[in-house]
C-alpha positions in Angstrom: 160.5 117.1 119.0 158.6 113.8 119.6 155.7 112.3 117.4 152.6 110.9 119.4 150.6 109.0 116.8 147.3 107.4 117.8 145.7 104.9 115.4 142.1 104.6 114.6 139.8 104.8 111.6 138.4 108.1 110.8 134.7 109.4 111.1 131.8 109.0 113.5 130.8 105.3 112.5 134.2 104.2 114.1 134.2 106.6 116.9 133.7 104.2 119.8 135.2 101.1 118.2 137.8 99.1 120.2 140.2 99.7 117.1 140.2 103.3 117.7 141.5 103.4 121.3 144.5 105.1 119.9 142.6 108.0 118.9 140.9 108.2 122.2 144.0 108.0 124.3 145.6 110.9 122.0 142.2 113.0 122.8 142.9 112.4 126.4 146.7 113.6 126.3 145.4 116.5 124.1 143.1 117.8 126.7 145.3 117.1 129.7 148.3 118.9 128.3 146.3 121.6 126.6 148.0 121.1 123.2 147.3 123.5 120.4 144.1 123.1 118.2 143.6 120.2 115.8 144.6 121.1 112.0 144.5 119.1 108.8 148.1 118.3 108.2 150.4 115.4 107.0 147.3 113.3 106.0 145.7 113.5 109.4 144.7 115.7 112.2 147.7 117.2 114.1 148.2 119.4 116.9 151.5 120.8 118.5 152.4 121.8 122.1 154.6 120.9 124.9 154.8 117.9 127.5 157.3 118.4 130.2 159.2 121.0 128.3 159.5 118.9 125.2 157.8 119.8 121.8 155.2 117.4 120.8 153.5 116.8 117.7 150.1 114.7 118.3 148.8 113.0 114.9 145.6 111.2 114.2 145.8 109.5 110.8 142.7 110.5 108.7 143.3 107.4 106.4 141.8 104.1 107.2 143.9 102.0 109.6 145.7 99.9 107.0 147.2 103.1 105.5 148.2 104.9 108.6 152.0 104.8 107.7 151.2 107.4 105.0 150.7 110.2 107.7 153.2 109.0 110.1 155.9 109.0 107.5 154.9 112.2 106.0 155.0 113.9 109.4 158.4 112.5 110.5 160.1 113.8 107.1 158.3 117.2 107.5 159.9 117.7 110.9 163.1 115.7 110.1 162.4 113.2 112.9 163.9 109.7 113.2 161.6 106.6 113.5 162.8 106.4 117.1 161.3 109.6 117.9 157.7 108.3 117.2 155.4 106.7 119.7 152.3 104.9 118.0 149.5 104.4 120.5 147.2 101.4 119.3 144.9 98.6 120.4 146.2 95.3 121.3 143.9 92.1 121.5 146.6 89.8 123.2 146.6 92.2 126.4 144.0 92.2 128.9 141.7 95.3 129.0 143.5 98.2 130.5 147.0 96.8 130.5 149.6 98.8 128.7 153.0 97.7 127.3 155.7 99.7 125.5 158.6 98.2 123.3 161.0 99.6 120.5 160.7 97.8 117.1 159.4 94.3 116.4 157.0 93.0 113.6 153.4 94.0 113.2 151.9 91.0 115.0 149.0 91.1 112.5 148.0 94.7 113.1 147.3 96.5 109.7 148.2 99.9 111.2 151.5 98.8 112.3 152.1 97.0 109.2 151.4 100.1 107.2 153.9 102.2 109.5 156.5 99.6 109.1 156.3 99.8 105.4 156.7 103.5 105.4 159.4 104.2 108.0 160.6 100.7 109.0 160.3 98.8 112.4 162.5 101.1 114.6 159.7 103.0 116.3 158.1 102.9 119.7 154.8 100.8 120.1 152.3 101.7 123.1 150.2 98.7 123.0 146.8 99.3 124.7 145.0 96.1 125.7 141.5 95.7 124.8 141.3 91.8 125.5 140.7 88.9 123.2 137.2 87.7 122.5 138.3 84.1 122.9 137.7 82.6 119.5 139.8 83.4 116.5 136.7 83.8 114.2 135.3 86.7 116.7 138.4 88.8 116.5 137.1 90.9 113.5 133.8 91.7 115.2 135.6 92.4 118.5 138.1 94.7 117.2 135.4 96.6 115.0 132.9 96.6 117.8 131.9 99.5 120.0 133.2 99.4 123.6 130.5 98.0 125.8 128.9 100.2 128.5 130.5 97.9 131.1 133.9 98.7 129.6 133.5 102.3 130.6 135.1 102.3 134.2 138.3 100.4 133.0 138.5 102.5 129.8 138.2 106.0 131.3 140.6 104.9 134.1 143.1 104.0 131.4 142.9 107.0 129.3 143.3 109.2 132.4 146.4 107.2 133.6 148.0 107.4 130.2 147.4 111.2 130.0 148.8 111.5 133.5 151.7 109.5 132.8 152.7 110.4 129.2 155.5 112.7 130.3 157.4 109.7 131.5 157.6 108.5 127.9 158.9 111.6 126.4 161.6 111.4 129.2 162.6 108.1 127.6 161.3 106.4 130.9 159.3 103.7 129.3 159.7 101.3 132.3 158.8 103.9 134.7 155.6 104.9 132.5 154.4 101.2 132.5 154.8 100.7 136.1 152.8 104.1 136.8 150.0 102.9 134.5 149.8 99.6 136.4 149.6 101.4 139.6 146.9 103.9 138.6 144.7 101.2 136.8 145.1 98.5 139.7 141.7 97.8 141.2 141.4 98.7 144.8 142.3 96.0 147.3 139.3 94.8 149.1 139.6 94.9 152.9 138.0 91.7 154.4 135.9 92.7 157.2 137.1 90.8 160.4 134.7 88.9 162.3 133.5 90.6 165.5 135.2 89.7 168.8 133.1 87.5 171.0 132.1 89.4 174.1 134.2 88.9 177.2 132.5 87.0 179.7 131.3 89.1 182.7 133.5 88.6 185.8 131.9 86.4 188.3 132.4 86.6 192.2 134.1 83.8 193.6 132.2 82.1 196.6 134.9 83.4 199.1 134.5 86.9 197.9 132.3 89.1 200.1 129.3 91.2 198.6 129.1 94.7 199.3 127.9 95.6 202.8 128.8 92.1 204.1 130.7 91.8 207.3 131.9 89.0 209.1 129.0 89.2 211.4 126.3 89.0 208.6 124.3 91.2 206.4 122.5 93.0 209.4 119.1 92.0 208.0 118.6 88.6 209.5 114.8 88.5 208.6 116.0 88.4 204.9 113.6 91.3 204.1 
């Protein structure tokens, strides 16, 4: 059994925040793979089902982000799963929008949700980092993360959510490199085809002075008056 935990803040106020991309992608996975209904369990909203024959528990902690570890820890203990059976999906400002990286273990890198999970189950769980981009200045990070996705983000965001939902079976097969490669392929912008300049028209063939015109004979045109 595997745990897929998407991170975010509960309630409609935060629904479209960049910080809630973990909830958004888990909802896309839930729809695509027809998992069971969401139920209040383990300090979050949980749904069970199968992906590629593997039993899955999808979990959206309903604490605030900085206490996400409570729900994740409770779910792992209840189902007797190891930390290495957990995949946590969350926002990453140090990745460009739409880019995805997966790794096992590591630190919190300033993310409060990850810090909370480490405090409850240790660092040896899988991180699925979903790029939301950096605002460019450190003092703008808070507003960027807790701000809503802009309308202009819609195309790449929907493409990313669909790509992760389509490819998640590769993760539960422990094929994290293949998962990242497939996401990159599905989210790559289409290659532009440069229009080739039209070829110049071929010059019309010109008769050489020695060539005879139609109906000409060695004796002349047969119309000596030029009419």
